[in-house]
N, C-alpha and C positions, 0 to 999 in steps of 0.2 A: 767441514765440521765447524759448528759455531763454538764460541767460547763457552757457552752454557752447556752444550752437549759434551765438550771436552772435559769440563769440570765434573759432570755427572759420571762420565766414563772413568775418570781418574778416581773419583770417590768410590765407585764400585770395585775397582782394582785394589784400592787401599783397604777396603772392608774385607775383601777376599784374603788379602795377605794377613790382616789382623786376625781373622778367623783361623787361618792356617797356622800361624805362629802360636796362637792360643792352644790349638789342638796338639801341636808338637810339644809344647810345654806341659800339657796335660799328660801326654805319654811319658815324658821324662819324669814327671812327678810320680806316676804310678811305679816306674822302675825304681826310683829313689826310695819311695815308701816301702817297697817290697824288699829291696836289698840293703838299704842304708848305705853308709859310706864304707870305704876300706878295700874295695876291689880294684883291680887294674882297669884301665880305660877300655880295653878290648871287651871285657865282660859287659860293661855298661853299653858299649856300642852294639853288641849282639842283642842285648835285651831291648834296647830302644828300637832296633830293627823289627823285633817281634811285635812290639806294641804298635809301631807304625803300620805294620801289616794288618794287625787285628783291627785297627781303626780305618783301614782301607785308604791310607794315605800313600800316594805313589812316591817312591824315592829311589835313588841310586846310592849305593854305599861305596865309599872309597873311589869316587869318580875322579879319574885323572884329568888334569887340565894343563894344556900347554901354556908356558909363560914366555912372553916376548919382552925384549928390551931393545928400545930404539929400532923396532921393526924386525928384530932378529930373534929367532928361537933360542932360548937359553936353558930350557929344561922343563920339567913337569912337577906339579904338586898335586896332592890329593886332599880334598876336603873329606871329612868323615861322612857327610851326607849332603846330597843335593835333593831337595824335596820339591816335588811337583814343578821342577824346572824354574822355581822362583826363589827358593830359600836355601841358603847355605847353612848347615848346622855343623858346628865344630864342638866336639865334646872334650872335656878334661876330667881327670880324677885326681885333683890336687887339693891340699888343705885350704888354700885361698887362691882366687884368681889374681893374677898380676898383670901389669901393663903389657908385658910381652905376649900374653895370651890374647888380650884384646887387640893388639896390633896384628897378630897373626890372623885372627878372625876378620878384621877389617880388610887386610890384604886379600884374603880369599874372596870376600864379597866383591871387591873391585876387579880382581883378576878373573873371576868367573863371570863377571858382568851380570850379577843378580841384584835385584832391588833391595833385598834385606837378608840379614843373617842372624843366627842365634848362636851365642856362646853359652854352653851349658856345662856346669861343673857339678859332678856327682861326688866329689871327694870331701866336701864340707859336710858338717852335721845336717845342715839344711841345704836343699837344692839351691844353687845359684845360677842365674841366667841373665844374660845381657842381650838386648836387641840392638843390632847394628844396621845402620842405613847406608846405602850407597849414595853419595852425594849427587851422582849423575842423575838419579831418578827423582830427587826432590820430593820424597814422600813426607806426609805429615803424620 
């Protein structure tokens, strides 16, 4: 594969991920516009699953991932959603996102070895979301 062909392929993959994260955010906005803030995280998680299904976006909810340290298994963690095997979605229902929430989402993106993640907070008056990139994939 030439450098030019590789660049085109990478550009198509980035465009697909951008479109996918845009659609996920759209589903989250629909949930937040309907419910507002003030519910527990699990309620938003269930509603987001319904919106993703309606949008025909493939996902796994509460998908368990093995965690290794120094090559040894040390336990498991679950991200709220793994969407189309490419995007980790971690949701919160807090008044404001804090650094610890961002760190958790970044860790999931790396541990699950996915190129991108979304941290979405339904607890604020306005929907909050942050896009997180896995440095391994060097997406633009």
